[in-house]
C-alpha positions in Angstrom: 23.3 3.1 37.8 21.7 6.6 37.5 25.1 8.2 36.7 26.0 5.5 34.1 22.7 5.9 32.3 21.9 9.5 33.1 20.4 10.4 29.7 18.0 7.5 29.7 16.9 8.1 33.2 16.4 11.8 32.6 14.2 11.1 29.6 12.3 8.5 31.6 11.8 10.9 34.5 10.2 13.4 32.1 7.9 10.8 30.5 7.1 9.4 34.0 6.0 12.8 35.2 3.9 13.4 32.1 2.4 9.9 32.5 1.4 10.7 36.0 -0.8 13.6 34.7 -2.1 12.1 31.5 -1.9 8.3 31.4 -3.7 7.8 28.0 -1.6 10.3 26.1 1.8 9.2 27.3 1.2 5.5 27.7 3.0 4.2 24.6 6.1 6.3 25.2 6.1 5.4 28.9 5.9 1.7 28.1 8.6 1.9 25.4 11.1 3.8 27.4 10.1 2.0 30.5 11.2 -1.3 29.1 14.7 0.0 28.6 14.8 1.4 32.1 13.6 -2.0 33.5 16.4 -3.8 31.7 19.0 -1.5 33.2 17.4 -1.9 36.7 17.4 -5.7 36.4 21.0 -5.7 35.2 22.2 -3.7 38.2 20.0 -5.7 40.6 21.6 -8.9 39.3 25.1 -7.4 39.7 24.2 -6.4 43.3 22.6 -9.7 44.4 23.2 -12.5 42.0 26.3 -14.2 43.5 25.3 -14.1 47.1 21.9 -15.8 46.5 23.6 -19.2 46.1 25.6 -19.1 49.3 24.9 -18.7 52.9 23.8 -15.1 52.4 20.6 -15.9 50.4 18.3 -14.2 52.9 20.5 -11.1 53.1 20.5 -11.0 49.3 16.7 -11.2 49.1 16.4 -8.3 51.6 19.0 -6.3 49.6 17.0 -6.8 46.4 13.8 -5.6 48.1 15.6 -2.5 49.4 17.0 -1.8 45.9 13.5 -2.0 44.4 12.1 0.3 47.2 14.7 2.9 46.3 13.8 2.6 42.6 10.1 3.1 43.5 11.0 6.2 45.6 12.3 7.8 42.4 9.7 6.3 40.0 6.5 5.4 41.9 4.7 4.2 38.7 7.5 1.9 37.6 5.2 -1.1 38.2 2.8 0.2 35.5 5.3 -0.3 32.7 3.6 -2.6 30.2 0.1 -2.0 31.6 -2.5 -0.6 29.3 -4.9 1.9 30.8 -8.3 1.7 29.2 -11.0 4.1 29.9 -14.5 2.6 30.2 -17.4 4.0 28.3 -20.0 5.8 30.2 -22.9 3.5 31.2 -26.2 4.0 29.4 -28.5 5.8 31.8 -31.4 3.6 30.7 -29.6 0.6 32.1 -29.5 2.2 35.5 -33.2 2.6 35.8 -35.1 0.2 38.1 -36.9 -2.5 36.3 -40.5 -3.5 36.9 -40.9 -7.3 37.1 -44.3 -8.6 36.2 
């Protein structure tokens, strides 16, 4: 998979590393390129596990799919954040944090 789509994965690795440092700045590029990478990963996972899920090796196929995803996460730990939008919260107003006197 990595060899067949080397250019795409190299680009994604660069964006992934930048996204690790500055999520806001690289979020759009990470999500756009990440969608392509997820499609490739799903395609190869299907090739690996799809036919054995229907037969007597369904449990083995499930475990194999989990191991495949674990290997992907070793290379790209933030792959689950594709499509997630990171929003920074505004700083709370200091007046709201003052204790209130109830009469």
